N, C-alpha and C positions, 0 to 999 in steps of 0.2 A: 418499573415503568408503568405509567398510567395508561388507560385505554386511549386517551387523547394522543399520547406519544406514539402508540402503535398505529393509530389511524393516520398520523402525519407521515409516517415512513413510506417511501415510494416502493421499497422492496424489503423483504425479510433479511435480517442479518443471520449469517451462518457463523457459529462459534467454532472456528477451525483454525488451527495453527499451520500456516503454509510458509515454507521458506521463500524469501523474496529478496532480490537484489534491489537496493535503493541507491539511486544516484542523484546528487544535487549539490547545493551549496549550504554549508552549515551556518550557524548563527555568527561565526567569526569570519565569514567570507571565504572559507576554504572549500574547494571541491572535494567531494567524497564519493566513494562507492563502498557500501557495506552490505554484507549478507545479514538480513534481519528476518523477522517473522510477523505474520498477521496474528491478531487476537480474534478479530471478527472481519468478515468481508460481506459486502452486498453488491448488487449491480451498480450502485452509485458511488461506493467508496469502501474504505477499509480503516481499521484501527491497527496501527503498526507499533511494534516495540523496536526502537532503534537506539544505538549506543551514543548518540550525540544530539545536541540541541540544534533545532532548526527554527526559522522564523515563520510566523503566521503569514499566509498567502504565498509562501515560497513554492515554486514549482519543483516537483520531484518526478523522476523517471523510475518506474517500477518494472522489473522483469522477473518472471518466475523461472528459476533454473530448471533445466530439463536434461535428461540423458541424451547422448548422441542419437540422431535420427536412425530409424531402421533403413536398411539398404533398399527396401521395396519402393521408396519414393511416394508411397501413399500418404505418409504422415509429413506435414510441413517440417522443414529443418528447424525452425524456431518460431516462437510467438513474438510478435512485435512488442516493444516496450509500451507500457501504459503511462500516460501523462496524468498527474494528479496534483492538486493544490492543497497545501496544508491549511486545514480549517481550525484545528485546535491542537494544543499540545500541553503536556503535563509531565514534569519530572517525576520519576518513580524510582528513588534510590539512585543507582548508577546507570539507569537507562531512562529513556523518554517514551511516553505513550503519545502517539501522534495520530490524530484523525485526519484522513485525507478524503477529498472528493475527486473522483475520476472526471476528466474533462469530457470523455465519452463513456456513457454507461456501458457496462459489460452486457453482452447479449448471449 
């Protein structure tokens, strides 16, 4: 990556693999819910590895799986799903690498 690319980024990318549920409509028009993983994530978006083809500009719903909440009630029961738009995609063998942009940046 050139220094110009780094300057254009709104936030740093973290190279971390996080399991994530991805819900959406695939390139064939079928609804799906798959357990996938991130390759990178930032406040504005993520790079995902998913087992199916999706269309550019398709909306996806992302949810990070979590164990059952503690009985104390101090921890929220669940994190609400994140809405993301497919910005780019590339086949990689039997999976697809998909770049998404969050509709609302993470804070």
